[in-house]
N, C-alpha and C positions, 0 to 999 in steps of 0.2 A: 581728397574730390569721391570717391567712392563714399565714406560714413555723410557728405555734405548731399549727395544723391540720395543718401536714403534717410537723411531726416528730412531732405524735401517732401520724398514720398511718403514718409510716414506723415507730415503736418497735412496734408492732399488724404489721407486717406483717413484723419482724424475730423477731418472739413465735413469729409462726404458720411460720415458717421454723424455728426451733427445735425447736416441734412436733410439724412435718415428721420433721425430723433424726430425732426419738426415736422415731416413728410408724415413722421403718422400722425401726427396730430391736425392735420391740414383737416377740414370736411371734406372735399374734393378728392382723397383717397380712399381709392376701393380698401371693403373690410379685409380681402386676402390678401392685397400687399402689405396692409397695417398689421395681419397676423406675422409674417415673418417680416417685413422690417422691423417690426417690436419687438421678437424675439435676437431678430442680431444685434440690435443696436442694444438692448437690455445686455448683451451677454459680452457687447466689445468696450459697454460702459463701466459694466461691472467692476468693482473693486479685487475681485479675487477673478482666477481663469480656472476653467474646469481642470485643466491639463496644470498643473502648476509649472512653473518656467524653470525653476528648479532642474526638471526630472529631461537630463542633456537629449537635445533634439527636437523628440514629442513635445517635450514643454513648453517648446515655440513654432509650431509650426502651427495652433491655432491662431497666434497672433503675423503671424507670415501669410500663411496661406489659407487659413478660413475667410477671416473675416475680410481681408481684403478681396477677393475672391467673392465672397456673399454682396459685400457693399455694391462691388460692382456691379453683380447682374441685377443687385435691387436698383438700382441709379438709373439700368437700360430701359428696366418693366415701368420705372415713376410715369406719370404725364408729365410730359412736356411743361405743362403750364404749371404744376404743382413744385417741378425738378426745379425751375426759377427762383419761384417764391422762400422755396426754403432754403436754398443755396444763399440769398438773400439775408435771411433770418439769421441762418449759420454765423455768416461773417459778420454781420454786428453782433452778435452772442462771443466772438469770437475777437472782436474789436477792443468789447468794453473789458476781456480777459477773466474770466467767470468763467469755472469748470460745471459741468455737466455731470452727475453720478446717478446712475442709476439703480435706487435702494430695489429695486426688483431684481433687477438681474442677480446682486447679491444673495435677496432671499432664494431666489432661483437655482443657482450656483449651489448656496449651500444645501438646500431641500437635496439635490443631485448628490452631493458627497456624503451626506445622511443618510441616505436610502441606500448606497454603494455600502457604506459603513455598516447597516444593520441586515444587509443581503451576508454579508459576509460575514461578519455575529454570529451569524441564523446559521449560515453552511457550514463554519469549519469549527465552531465552537460547542456545539451539541454531537 
């Protein structure tokens, strides 16, 4: 019963992330919202995480807390007409069964990891 509720909740979050993805591409969306939503959606759809999931507890926090709270906050800030049309487009996308993967999110996370790695090598190897 608990797992069924978690699966349903995860499916709703995925749908909301797609709604934000389509809202970012809508010309009626304000620029500041696009910036915030694009960053969150790129991170949520990235094939890798900023904090890897294999790290106990902390690795799952971004998936379980940060992304859902960001999605909920951004959906509240989104203008109503844009939210409705974006939700409809997201539902059509899900009905087709196609996955959306963010290449920008992948590049962003890899760049952050590379910057951390360069910093650590520079700091401790010399």
